[in-house]
N, C-alpha and C positions, 0 to 999 in steps of 0.2 A: 785328381794330382795323382801322379805316375810313382810316391811311394804307395799307394793300396791297388791298383786295378792294376800293377803289371804284375804280368803272369810268370815271368823269368824273375822276379826278386828273390834273395837269395834264400828265406824262408817264409813262406806266406805269411805267417802272423810276427810267429818273434823276431824275427828278423828284421819286417818295418817296423815295427815298435824298439829295437838293439839300436838299428837305424837314427833312429829319430833320438834317443838317449843319447847316443856316441853326438852328433850335431851339437846337442842342446849344450851337453856339458863341457864339449871343444868351443864350444860360445863362452859358457861361465869362467870356465879355464884364463881366455882370452882378456875377458874382462876384469879379472881379477886381479892379471897380470898388470894390467894398462892403471889400474886402481895403484897398486902399490908402487908403481914406477912413476906414476902422480903425486906419490905421498912420499916420496925421494925428491923429486923435481921442484913440487912447489914451495919448500924450506928454505930450500937452494937457490932460490931465484930472486927472494926477497931476504937471504938476508948473503952478508960476505963469506961464506965458507963455500967454494966452489964444488970443492968435491964432492959434496953431496947429488950436483947435477949427473956426477956421470955412471952411477953406477942405476941410477932412475932409469935417461935414458933409453936406454937397450929394454927395457924392462916397457916402457914405455909405449915402443913403438913397435916392439914385436909383441904385447899383448894387444893391438890398433890392429896388427896384421893379421891375428889369428881370429880377433875377431871380426874382420873381412872376409877369413874367408870360411868362415863357420855362415853369413851370411850368402856366400858360391853354393856352399855346397847346400843349402839348402833351394837353393834357385832349383840348384841343376837338380834334385831328389824331384823338386814337384815338377817340372817342367819334361824328363825325359823315364822311360823304363830302364831298370836293371836289367844289362846283357851282360850275357858270361863269354870272355874269351881268355884267349892264352896271350900268355907276356911275357917279356925278355926282360931283365931287370938291369942296367948295369949302373949302379949309383944311383945317382937323381935320376937321372934318363929312363921309363920305360916304355919299351915298343910292347905296341898292343894290333894283335889283328881282329877288325871290325869282319863281324862274322856275316852281316846284312851284307856288304859291298867286297869283303875280302879283301881291304884294300891294309894296309899297314901306318898305324896311329902314331906317330913320334910326339911323346910328351912329357915334362920335367917334373916337378912335387917339388911341389911351392918352400918353401924354405924354412917358413914357419909349419913344421909339420910333428906333432908329436911320433908316429910312427910312420913306416915308409915300406913299401913293398919293398922285402926284402931275397925274396927266391921267385927262380922262371917258375911257371903253370899258368892258370887256369885262376880269373878274378873277375868279381865284378864292377861292372863299369859303367856310369850314369855321366850322358854328358857328350859333348860335341868335339871333334877332333879340332875346328876352330877356336872355340871357346874355353875349353878345359872341360873337364868337371872332375866325378870323385870316383875314386877306387877301392875297394875295398876285399878284404881275401871272404872266403867261401861263410865264415860265421858271422860277416856283416856287422860287428861294433869295431873295427879299426879300419875307420875311415881315414883318407888321403886326397888332399887336393892337386890336383894337373895340372899343368897349362901345356898347351901347344909348345912345341920347343923348336927352337929355330937353329933349322938345318941347312943352312947359306953357307954356314962355317968350314973352311976345306979340312 
């Protein structure tokens, strides 16, 4: 597993465990949100009160998306080592320079993210340019799922 054997992990012992706990907390927040949304949607579907459905749908969908992103984070962290990269942040879009190939990688943060990178500078990256991956600050606790950004727009 890349979490344990990566020599470039954010911090050898505590950073790995902190990242593992952050993914687990992210997953459980998503599940709790989905269950809360389902508690609004289920009675609304069975009764004649459609206003009950409205607040539940975004909670349900957002929770399911967060749980899916947590699963993707978990897979990326197991498959790829942490690499320290220089990044530039432009709102939801992040550009990082891959230190092994020296190529620029354009990524965008997922919509369902509790935290996003806010400053330019070094961040830890685990993933691929084609499939996305996980970004985190130097401490390793605030994980962000990022996907490839489409750069074909004018």
